[in-house]
Each structure stands twice: as C-alpha cells, then as structure tokens.
C-alpha positions as CSV (number, residue, x, y, z in Angstrom):
1,M,8.0,-33.7,-5.0
2,K,10.5,-36.0,-3.4
3,K,9.4,-39.2,-1.9
4,N,9.9,-39.4,1.8
5,N,11.8,-42.5,2.6
6,K,12.7,-41.7,6.3
7,S,12.0,-44.1,9.1
8,I,10.5,-43.2,12.4
9,K,13.9,-43.4,13.8
10,D,15.1,-40.7,11.6
11,Y,12.6,-38.1,12.7
12,D,14.3,-38.3,16.3
13,K,17.7,-36.9,15.1
14,P,18.0,-33.2,14.8
15,Y,18.3,-31.8,11.2
16,V,22.0,-30.8,10.5
17,A,22.4,-28.4,7.6
18,V,24.7,-29.6,5.0
19,P,26.7,-27.1,3.0
20,G,25.1,-26.5,-0.2
21,D,21.8,-28.0,0.8
22,R,19.4,-25.1,1.1
23,G,16.2,-27.2,1.2
24,E,12.9,-26.4,0.0
25,K,12.1,-23.8,2.7
26,A,15.0,-21.8,1.7
27,A,14.1,-21.9,-2.0
28,A,10.6,-20.6,-1.1
29,S,12.0,-17.9,0.8
30,Y,14.4,-16.8,-1.8
31,K,11.4,-16.8,-4.3
32,L,9.3,-14.6,-1.9
33,F,12.3,-12.3,-1.3
34,G,12.6,-11.7,-5.3
35,I,9.1,-11.1,-5.6
36,G,9.2,-8.6,-2.7
37,V,12.3,-6.9,-4.3
38,I,10.6,-6.6,-7.7
39,G,7.4,-5.2,-6.0
40,I,9.3,-2.5,-4.1
41,I,11.0,-1.5,-7.4
42,V,7.8,-1.3,-9.2
43,I,6.0,0.8,-6.7
44,F,9.2,3.2,-6.4
45,I,9.0,3.8,-10.2
46,F,5.3,4.4,-10.0
47,C,5.8,7.1,-7.2
48,L,8.6,8.7,-9.2
49,L,6.5,8.7,-12.3
50,T,3.4,10.2,-10.6
51,S,5.1,12.8,-8.3
52,C,6.5,14.7,-11.2
53,G,3.3,15.9,-12.6
54,T,3.2,18.8,-15.0
55,Y,-0.1,20.0,-14.2
56,H,-0.3,23.8,-13.2
57,M,-3.3,25.7,-12.2
58,T,-4.3,28.4,-14.4
59,E,-5.9,31.7,-13.5
60,R,-9.2,30.2,-14.4
61,D,-8.7,27.3,-12.4
62,R,-7.8,29.3,-9.5
63,Q,-10.9,31.6,-9.8
64,I,-13.2,28.7,-10.1
65,N,-11.7,27.1,-7.1
66,Y,-12.0,30.1,-5.2
67,E,-15.7,30.5,-6.0
68,L,-16.4,26.9,-5.1
69,D,-14.7,27.4,-1.7
70,K,-16.5,30.7,-1.1
71,L,-20.0,29.0,-2.0
72,Y,-19.1,25.7,0.2
73,T,-18.2,28.1,3.1
74,E,-21.6,29.8,2.8
75,Y,-23.5,26.7,2.6
76,M,-21.8,25.3,5.7
77,Y,-22.7,28.4,7.5
78,K,-26.2,28.2,6.5
79,R,-26.5,24.6,7.4
80,D,-24.9,25.1,10.8
81,S,-27.3,28.0,11.5
82,L,-30.4,25.9,10.6
83,L,-29.1,22.9,12.6
84,I,-28.6,25.3,15.8
85,E,-32.1,26.9,15.2
86,Y,-33.7,23.3,14.8
87,N,-32.0,22.1,17.9
88,K,-33.1,25.2,20.0
89,K,-36.8,24.0,19.8
C-alpha cells in the first residue's frame, strides 16, 4: 500500500483524474469484471455440455414409469378419499 502523505488541505480539493491514472478502485473493478466474465464463460460451457445429453428412454423405462405413475395416482386417490372420510366425522 502507498503511504498517504496528504495534508488536511488536500482533502478539500476535488479529485481530478489524470490520463493514465486508473487508481486502486479501477484496478479492483477490472479484476472483478475479469472474474465475472470467466464465471459466465464457465457456466455457459457447463450448460452446453449438460444440455446435450444422450440418454434416451427405452421401452422398459417407459413401462416402469407408466406403472409408477399409475400406482402413485391410485395412492393419491385412496389417500384423498380417506382424508375426506376422516374430515366428515
């Protein structure tokens, strides 16, 4: 860090940017910008790789999913019927 040798009178003067003087805040914002751009690129590449999946359901998978959906629907119907019966009393 630089040593601050300003007097109290110097703080009353407005800061005037000098060409080529980017300051510490600008350097920090450039670092954050770089990190943000790299992060977006990584997320974009990850999305590209995961969205192009090669998994296709086989007929067996479809049959199992159908049976599971059918059983779940029957379960929900029975559960709702029992709840209605219980709340009537």
